[in-house]
matplotlib code that plots the C-alpha trace (Angstrom):
import matplotlib.pyplot as plt

x = [75.4, 77.6, 77.4, 77.0, 79.2, 78.7, 81.6, 83.0, 81.9, 84.8, 85.1, 83.8, 86.5, 86.7, 84.5, 85.9, 83.9, 81.4, 82.3, 80.2, 78.2, 79.0, 76.5, 78.6, 77.4, 79.6, 80.2, 79.1, 81.7, 84.1, 87.4, 88.9, 88.0, 85.3, 85.3, 82.7, 81.6, 79.9, 76.4, 76.7, 80.3, 81.7, 84.6, 85.8, 87.3, 88.2, 86.3, 87.2, 84.7, 86.0, 88.1, 91.8, 93.7, 94.3, 91.2, 91.3, 87.6, 88.1, 89.6, 90.9, 91.5, 89.1, 85.4, 84.4, 86.5, 84.3, 85.1, 86.6, 83.9, 84.7, 85.0, 81.9, 81.7, 78.5, 77.2, 75.9, 72.5, 71.9, 69.2, 68.1]
y = [6.6, 9.3, 10.4, 14.1, 15.2, 18.4, 20.8, 21.7, 25.2, 27.5, 28.9, 32.4, 35.0, 36.5, 39.4, 42.5, 44.1, 46.4, 50.1, 52.0, 54.9, 57.1, 59.1, 61.5, 62.8, 65.8, 67.4, 70.9, 73.4, 74.3, 75.4, 75.0, 71.2, 68.9, 65.1, 63.2, 59.6, 57.4, 56.4, 53.0, 51.7, 53.9, 55.2, 58.6, 61.5, 65.2, 67.9, 71.6, 74.1, 76.8, 77.0, 76.8, 80.1, 79.6, 79.5, 80.4, 81.3, 84.0, 87.2, 88.5, 86.8, 89.0, 88.4, 91.6, 93.9, 96.1, 96.9, 100.4, 102.8, 105.4, 109.0, 111.0, 114.8, 116.3, 119.5, 122.0, 123.6, 127.3, 128.1, 131.4]
z = [2.6, 3.9, 7.5, 7.9, 10.7, 12.5, 12.2, 15.5, 16.3, 16.6, 20.1, 20.2, 20.4, 23.8, 23.5, 25.0, 27.7, 26.0, 26.3, 28.8, 27.5, 30.4, 32.3, 34.3, 37.7, 38.4, 41.8, 42.5, 41.2, 44.0, 42.5, 39.0, 38.7, 39.8, 40.1, 38.1, 38.5, 35.9, 37.1, 35.4, 35.7, 38.6, 36.6, 37.9, 35.9, 36.6, 34.7, 34.3, 35.7, 33.3, 30.2, 30.7, 30.4, 26.7, 24.7, 21.0, 21.0, 23.6, 22.4, 25.8, 29.1, 31.1, 30.3, 32.2, 29.9, 27.8, 24.2, 23.6, 22.3, 19.7, 20.9, 20.0, 19.9, 21.3, 19.7, 22.2, 21.4, 21.8, 24.4, 22.9]

ax = plt.figure().add_subplot(projection="3d")
ax.plot(x, y, z, "-o")
ax.set_aspect("equal")
plt.show()
């Protein structure tokens, strides 16, 4: 009768530390950037409070600039 021997289990590969799914707690905006800290792992990172000066989605750099309106002639009515 043959003895069944157990195969030696291969040592488990060192599992990398699982990536944290960050939950950022960001400081109140006070300047162009704010510091954020992950609620779970404590990692810190800087966040912009506004878009940088170049933004392809923005047509002009000043958000308060109004579009130019076409000139319209107003016809005067006779008061007779």
